[in-house]
C-alpha positions in Angstrom: -0.6 11.9 1.0 2.0 11.6 3.7 2.0 14.8 5.7 5.0 16.8 4.7 6.2 17.2 8.3 7.7 13.7 7.8 10.5 15.5 5.9 11.8 17.0 9.1 13.5 13.8 10.2 15.5 13.7 13.4 18.7 11.8 13.8 18.7 8.8 16.1 20.8 10.8 18.5 18.3 13.6 18.7 15.5 11.2 19.3 17.4 9.7 22.2 18.0 13.2 23.6 14.3 14.0 23.1 13.1 10.9 24.9 15.3 11.7 27.9 14.0 15.3 28.0 10.5 14.1 27.9 11.0 11.9 30.9 12.9 14.6 32.8 10.6 17.6 32.2 7.2 15.8 32.2 7.9 13.9 35.4 9.8 16.5 37.4 8.8 20.0 36.3 5.1 19.7 35.6 5.1 23.1 34.1 2.0 24.6 32.6 3.5 27.2 30.3 6.3 27.1 27.7 9.8 28.6 28.0 9.5 32.0 26.3 12.9 31.4 24.5 11.7 28.0 23.2 8.5 29.6 22.0 10.4 32.1 19.9 12.5 29.3 18.4 9.4 27.3 17.5 7.7 30.2 15.7 10.9 31.0 13.8 11.4 27.3 12.9 7.8 27.2 11.7 8.3 30.2 9.4 11.6 29.0 8.1 10.3 25.5 7.2 7.2 26.9 5.4 9.1 29.7 3.7 7.1 32.5 5.1 8.7 35.9 4.4 11.7 34.4 2.7 13.2 31.2 1.2 12.5 27.8 2.7 15.3 26.9 5.2 14.5 23.4 6.3 17.9 22.6 7.8 17.9 25.7 10.0 14.3 25.0 11.0 15.2 21.5 12.2 18.1 23.0 14.3 15.7 25.4 16.0 13.1 22.7 16.7 15.8 20.6 18.3 17.1 23.4 20.3 13.6 24.1 21.6 13.3 20.4 22.4 16.5 20.5 24.4 14.9 23.3 26.4 12.1 20.9 27.2 9.3 22.7 25.3 6.5 20.2 24.8 5.5 21.6 21.4 9.0 20.9 20.1 9.0 17.5 21.8 5.7 16.7 20.1 7.3 17.8 16.7 10.1 15.3 17.3 7.5 12.6 18.1 6.1 13.1 14.7 9.5 12.5 13.2 10.0 9.3 15.2 6.6 8.1 13.9 7.5 8.8 10.3 10.7 6.9 10.8 8.6 3.8 11.7 9.1 4.1 15.4 5.4 4.7 16.1 5.2 2.8 19.4 8.1 4.7 20.9 6.7 8.0 19.5 3.3 7.3 21.1 4.8 6.4 24.5 7.0 9.5 24.6 4.1 11.8 23.5 1.9 10.5 26.3 4.5 11.8 28.8 3.8 15.4 27.6 0.2 15.1 26.6 -1.2 16.6 29.8 1.2 19.5 29.7 0.1 20.3 26.1 -3.5 20.1 27.3 -2.9 22.6 30.0 -1.1 24.9 27.6 -4.0 24.6 25.1 -6.5 25.5 27.9 -4.5 28.8 28.2 -5.4 29.5 24.5 -1.9 29.1 23.2 -2.5 28.5 19.4 0.7 26.6 18.8 0.0 24.3 21.8 -3.4 23.6 20.3 -1.9 22.9 16.9 0.7 20.6 18.4 -1.9 18.7 20.4 -4.2 18.4 17.4 -1.5 17.2 15.1 -0.1 14.8 17.6 -3.5 13.1 18.1 -4.1 13.1 14.4 -0.7 11.7 13.4 -0.1 9.3 16.4 -3.7 8.3 17.4 -5.9 8.8 14.3 -8.4 6.2 15.2 -8.6 6.9 19.0 -8.3 10.7 18.9 -9.0 11.6 15.3 -12.4 13.3 15.9 -11.1 15.3 18.9 -8.0 16.3 16.9 -10.1 17.4 13.9 -12.4 19.6 16.1 -9.4 21.2 17.8 -7.6 21.9 14.4 -10.8 23.5 13.2 -10.7 25.8 16.2 -7.1 26.6 15.7 -7.5 27.3 11.9 -9.9 30.2 12.7 -7.4 31.7 15.1 -4.2 31.5 13.0 -4.6 30.7 9.3 -1.3 30.7 7.3 -0.1 27.4 8.5 -3.2 25.9 10.1 -5.2 25.9 6.9 -2.7 23.5 5.5 -2.9 21.3 8.6 -6.7 21.2 8.4 -6.5 20.4 4.7 -4.4 17.3 5.7 -7.2 16.1 8.0 -9.7 16.4 5.1 -7.4 14.7 2.6 -6.8 11.6 4.8 -10.2 11.6 6.5 -8.7 11.9 10.0 -11.6 12.6 12.4 -13.9 13.5 9.4 -15.0 12.2 6.0 -12.5 12.4 3.2 -13.2 15.6 1.3 -10.5 16.2 -1.3 -12.2 19.3 -2.7 -12.1 20.9 0.7 -8.5 19.8 1.2 -7.5 21.4 -2.1 -9.4 24.6 -1.2 -7.6 24.9 2.1 -4.2 24.0 0.6 -4.8 26.7 -2.0 -5.5 29.3 0.6 -2.5 28.4 2.6 -0.3 28.3 -0.5 -1.5 31.8 -1.5 -0.4 32.9 2.0 3.1 31.7 1.2 3.1 28.2 2.8 5.5 26.0 0.8 4.1 22.9 2.5 0.7 23.7 0.9 2.3 24.2 -2.5 3.9 20.8 -2.2 0.7 19.2 -1.2 -1.1 20.6 -4.2 1.6 19.3 -6.5 1.3 15.9 -5.0 -2.5 15.9 -5.5 -2.0 16.5 -9.2 0.9 14.0 -9.5 -1.3 11.3 -7.9 -4.6 12.4 -9.4 -6.3 12.7 -6.0 -9.4 14.9 -6.1 -8.2 16.4 -9.4 -7.4 14.9 -12.8 -4.0 13.3 -12.8 -1.8 16.0 -14.4 2.0 15.5 -14.2 2.6 18.8 -16.0 0.5 20.7 -13.4 2.3 18.9 -10.6 5.6 20.1 -12.0 4.3 23.6 -12.1 3.6 23.5 -8.4 6.8 21.7 -7.5 8.8 24.3 -9.5 7.0 27.1 -7.6 8.2 25.6 -4.3 11.6 24.6 -5.6 12.3 28.2 -6.7 11.9 29.1 -3.1 14.6 26.7 -1.9 12.3 23.8 -1.0 14.4 20.6 -1.0 11.4 18.3 -0.8 9.9 19.8 -3.9 13.2 19.6 -5.7 13.3 15.9 -5.0 9.8 15.4 -6.5 10.8 17.6 -9.5 13.9 15.5 -10.1 11.8 12.3 -9.9 9.6 13.7 -12.7 12.7 14.4 -14.8 14.1 10.9 -14.1 10.8 9.2 -15.1 9.7 11.5 -17.8 6.5 12.4 -15.9 4.9 15.6 -17.4 8.3 16.6 -18.8 10.9 15.3 -21.2 12.9 12.5 -19.6 16.4 13.7 -18.7 18.8 11.9 -16.3 21.1 14.9 -16.5 18.4 17.3 -15.2 17.3 14.7 -12.7 20.8 14.5 -11.3 21.3 18.2 -11.1 18.0 18.7 -9.3 18.6 15.8 -6.9 22.0 17.4 -6.1 20.3 20.7 -5.2 17.8 18.9 -3.1 20.5 16.8 -1.3 22.6 19.9 -0.6 19.6 21.5 1.0 19.5 18.5 3.4 16.4 16.6 2.0 16.8 13.0 3.1 15.2 11.6 -0.1 17.1 13.9 -2.3 20.3 12.6 -0.7 19.3 9.0 -1.1 18.3 9.5 -4.7 21.5 11.4 -5.5 23.3 8.3 -4.2 21.2 6.2 -6.6 22.3 8.5 -9.5 26.0 8.0 -8.6 25.5 4.2 -8.0 23.7 3.6 -11.4 25.6 6.3 -13.3 22.4 8.2 -14.2 23.0 11.7 -15.4 26.6 11.4 -14.2 29.5 9.0 -14.0 29.3 6.0 -11.8 31.0 6.8 -8.5 30.4 4.2 -5.8 32.3 6.2 -3.2 30.1 9.3 -3.7 27.0 7.1 -3.7 28.0 5.7 -0.3 28.6 9.1 1.1 25.2 10.4 0.1 23.5 7.2 1.3 25.2 7.7 4.7 24.0 11.3 5.0 20.5 10.2 4.2 20.6 7.2 6.6 21.9 9.5 9.4 18.6 11.4 9.0 16.7 8.1 9.5 15.9 7.2 5.9 15.2 3.5 5.8 15.9 3.1 2.0 19.3 4.7 2.5 20.0 2.3 5.3 19.2 -0.7 3.1 21.5 0.7 0.4 24.3 1.0 3.0 23.6 -2.6 4.1 23.8 -3.7 0.5 27.2 -2.0 0.1 28.6 -3.8 3.2 27.0 -7.2 2.3 28.6 -7.2 -1.2 31.8 -5.2 -0.5 31.0 -2.5 -3.1 34.0 -0.2 -3.0 34.6 -1.0 0.6 35.7 -4.1 2.6 32.9 -6.7 2.7 31.3 -6.8 6.2 28.2 -8.9 6.3 27.7 -8.3 10.1 27.7 -4.6 9.4 25.2 -5.2 6.6 22.9 -7.0 9.0 23.2 -4.1 11.4 22.0 -1.6 8.8 19.2 -3.9 7.6 18.0 -4.3 11.2 18.0 -0.5 11.7 15.9 -0.1 8.5 13.6 -2.9 9.5 12.9 -1.2 12.8 11.6 1.7 10.7 9.2 -0.6 8.8 11.2 -0.8 5.6 10.0 -3.8 3.6 13.1 -4.2 1.5 15.1 -4.4 4.8 13.0 -7.4 5.9 13.7 -9.2 2.6 17.5 -8.6 2.9 17.4 -9.8 6.5 15.5 -12.8 5.4 18.2 -13.6 2.8 20.9 -13.2 5.5 19.1 -15.5 8.0 18.4 -18.0 5.2 22.0 -18.2 4.2 23.8 -17.4 7.4 25.3 -14.2 6.1 26.5 -11.9 8.9 24.3 -13.6 11.4 23.6 -17.2 12.6 21.6 -19.2 10.0 18.0 -19.5 11.1 15.5 -20.4 8.4 12.5 -19.8 10.7 13.6 -16.2 11.2 14.1 -16.0 7.5 10.5 -16.9 6.8 9.4 -14.6 9.5 11.3 -11.7 7.9 9.8 -12.5 4.5 6.3 -12.4 6.1 7.1 -9.1 7.7 8.1 -7.8 4.3 4.7 -8.9 2.9 3.0 -7.1 5.8 4.9 -3.9 4.7 3.6 -4.5 1.2 7.2 -5.0 -0.2 6.8 -5.9 -3.9 8.6 -9.2 -4.0 7.8 -10.4 -0.5 5.1 -12.9 -1.6 7.6 -14.5 -4.0 10.0 -15.3 -1.2 7.2 -16.5 1.1 5.9 -18.8 -1.6 9.5 -20.2 -2.2 9.8 -21.0 1.5 6.6 -23.0 1.4 7.6 -24.7 -1.9 11.1 -25.7 -0.8 10.4 -26.2 2.9 12.5 -23.3 4.2 11.7 -22.6 7.8 8.5 -24.5 7.6 7.3 -27.9 6.3 6.6 -28.0 2.5 3.1 -26.8 1.8 2.1 -26.7 -1.9 -1.4 -25.2 -1.1 0.1 -22.4 1.0 2.7 -21.8 -1.7 0.0 -21.5 -4.4 -1.9 -19.0 -2.2 1.2 -16.7 -2.0 2.0 -17.2 -5.7 -1.5 -16.0 -6.4 -1.0 -12.9 -4.4 2.2 -12.2 -6.3 0.4 -12.8 -9.6 -2.2 -10.2 -8.7 0.5 -7.6 -8.0 2.2 -8.4 -11.4 -1.1 -8.2 -13.3 -1.6 -4.7 -11.9 1.9 -3.7 -12.9 1.4 -5.3 -16.3 -1.6 -3.0 -17.0 1.0 -0.2 -17.2 2.6 -2.0 -20.2 5.9 -2.5 -18.4 7.8 -5.2 -20.3 9.5 -6.5 -17.2 6.2 -6.9 -15.4 4.8 -8.8 -18.4 7.7 -11.2 -18.3 7.3 -11.9 -14.6 3.5 -12.1 -15.0 4.0 -15.0 -17.5 6.3 -16.7 -15.1 3.9 -16.5 -12.2 0.9 -17.4 -14.2 2.7 -20.7 -14.9 3.8 -21.1 -11.3 0.3 -20.5 -10.0 -1.4 -23.2 -12.1 -3.0 -25.9 -10.1 -4.0 -28.3 -12.9 -3.3 -28.9 -16.6 -7.0 -28.1 -17.2 -6.3 -24.4 -16.3 -3.5 -24.1 -18.9 -5.9 -23.0 -21.7 -7.6 -20.4 -19.5 -4.3 -19.0 -18.5 -3.2 -18.9 -22.1 -6.3 -17.0 -23.1 -5.8 -14.5 -20.3 -2.2 -14.1 -21.4 -3.2 -13.6 -25.1 -5.9 -11.1 -24.1 -3.7 -8.9 -21.8 -0.2 -9.2 -23.2 0.6 -6.1 -25.4 3.3 -7.9 -27.4 3.3 -10.8 -29.9 5.9 -13.1 -28.3 6.1 -16.7 -27.1 6.8 -16.1 -23.3 4.2 -18.6 -22.3 6.2 -21.4 -23.9 9.6 -20.3 -22.6 9.1 -18.7 -19.2 9.1 -21.9 -17.1 12.7 -22.4 -18.3 13.7 -19.1 -16.9 12.3 -19.9 -13.5 14.5 -21.2 -10.7 14.9 -25.0 -10.8 12.8 -25.5 -7.7 10.0 -23.4 -9.3 10.2 -25.4 -12.5 10.1 -28.7 -10.6 7.0 -27.5 -8.8 5.4 -26.3 -12.1 5.9 -29.6 -13.8 4.7 -31.6 -10.8 1.5 -29.6 -10.4 0.4 -29.1 -14.0 
């Protein structure tokens, strides 16, 4: 599970301000204790974000954290480092954190629990391999001193195995204690465990119960997960209308994923009328919080002139911003732009490099694009053996998807089984595999090569 603190995403502007403050305060002041005003802001932000003693107020909590960061408090600056990390800017986040690490250590030595928590989380999030064990020991110490929030934090360490062995039962126990104390983060974490079937039987209905519990307290993140369940019919009757309404509530509370997904509803006309203008507006709000998926959506708008003037250069700018955050889909779109000279100078080598980056980020269709480059000689000499290797990887992905009985995956599996053949001798083996796995009685194996792009078809006929 991704630690829920990733929801508290800072804008690019606030990150720039944060980095400047880090440099100023850490190099010039060398202070060993926090600004008292900032300390009050941090504790208030912590309570608001978790929903202690009232409804969850995520947007207000972010404002208070940022205000404390502007005062130079290293605990708030560490919080912003986590946000930069979850936006895919890990190297920048690590470098900036190292500027304040010694100050946090000094504060921790003075037995300030919040400083210990910030230090432990920073090590666990930013340096899990190098500092994980030390972070875990420190968080254990903190959790005995202050329990309502820190039990949730310690549960996260057990869930992901940061500095300790993975222990999902222990994680669930700690989350439950924190949830009983009123921590909305812990409620969300339990819901996600049930949704994913981690340490507990997969139970979408139970996940919905936990998400509803958090959503009723004004938790935008939980509302987004609940809306996703309505959209996909997971543990509840499928309803685009309910999904739309719940995404809307999440978005209005400032959740970046709720905003992006509400944009998707308007774009596709799910649960509401299609409205490209409103979709763009919500994508923009989400992107301004650093959401890479929303940035890709904005880029797609500009690339194709959807309800706005077409501007391929602006599209590339959004794709680049998303790629900087490690978004795999952004790398694929950048690859397409480089390959075709759309909004940027044509460069097929950079196109292939972008597709390879997408594969590194585990983007679903990345291997398809890489294989096509090796098949057609795009950005590299033609290399049938290398192409087959990448088609094979794509085939494995599609086989896994096909086990879910998704018709589109089966269609594409048939296509890639054909493309991955290396000799006519293997055709019967592939046909047997297809007959055994395919849940439908239909003749795709005969017809799918005709659906493939002409270059694929030529390669299939030449290789089988």
